[in-house]
C-alpha positions, 0 to 999 in steps of 0.5 A: 522512405519505405512505408514499413519504416515510416510506420516504425518511426511514427509508432516510436514517435507516438509512444514518446509523445504519449509517454510525456503527455501521460506524465503530464496528466499525472498518476490519476490516469494510471490509478482507479479510473473515474468516468471522465478519465476512462473516456480520456484513456480510450481516446488518447489510445485511439489517437496514438494508434492513428498517429502510428498507422495512418500513412497519408499526409494528415497524420500530424493532425492526430498529434494536434488532436492528442495535444488538444485532448490532453489540454482539455483533460487538464482543464477538466481536472483543474475545474474539478479541483476548484468546484464541488458541483463540477466534480459531482456532475463529471464524476457522479456522487458517492452512493450509500449501498448499505446503512445500519445493516440494511441494503438500500435497494433503490440505490442498488438499482440506481447503480445497476448493481446486483446483490451477488456483486455487492456480496462479492465486493463485501467478501473482498473486504473480509465481510460475510454478513450484511448485518455487520456493516454500518455503512457501505459506500460506492465511490466515484471510481466504482470502488466499494468501501465498508465501515463495520459496526463498532462491535465488529471492528478489530480491537486496538490499543485505543479501545483499551485506553492504551497509548503506544509509541509510533512504529517506524517503517521497515527499511530495505538496507540491501537491495540487489547485493548493494548496501543502501546507505540512506535507509541505514542513516534513517535507522541510525545504523552504520555499515559496520553494524550491518556487516557485523550482522551479516558475518553472524550469518556467514554472508556477504552483501553480494549474496543478499537479494534483499535485506530489511531492518524493522523498527526493533532493529531486527535484520531479515535477509532474502538470498539470491540462491533460494536453496542456501539456508540462512544460518539460524544462529540468531534465533535465540537472541531474536526470541529473547528480544521478542520476549523482552519487547513483550515484557516492556509492552506489558509494563507500558500497558500497566502504566497507561491504563486507569483500570486497577484490575487491568493494571494489576494483571499487566503488572503480574504478567510483566513480573512473570516475564522478567523471571522467565527472561532471567532464566533464559539469559544464560542460554542466550549468551552461550 
């Protein structure tokens, strides 16, 4: 066999072997790497290159070394799953970098992290003031997670004492011009409903690159031809539906809160929206 053809065959063989062994190692190997996973990635790649390019008769030893290394990696992962001490020794411990708005300089030196690097990581989390940080922790994979102080955390319905219903995820109902029946079933919708919505837009499924339906039953489409504009005939019904949802949310807030002043305010806003919806209804039906 010519040498160049042998290299081609071994390269294909190495890629196939590497693919299946990487699948065996699991998703962690392609995610944010820990210390040992970083070493494993480098070593496995080097062994695969050796299998491809070593043209002497000992290339099969590279396959053996590759299998042994993967088996060793699986053993290490199993040990980490069973023992906290093993995890701390192999992948290190998480390190607190900021506590109560104060940078811990000793821990910064331990992780060999500069102030500029820390501030850059905080900016990635939309944090520009160290004093706003309750905790900042460097995880074992090198990522830095941030917990803001209570007064700087975003306001949520829970802070207002309001319970809200769970929201379903948005489902893709058309992809690459093909209707997806399973997402439609999950939303309790049918092909007939979808075709009706597309007819309102003068579209057929073949024209649609991606169509999604949100938890409120609203359809949005992205077309293959970007220059083609989607008819805006459904703007009025969508706006009316959005206002209707706002009115329902205000009524729910009014029923959920124990604060009499807030209850009164939500009730008044809900009544005002009800009056506005009555005025808008004739325009929506036209």
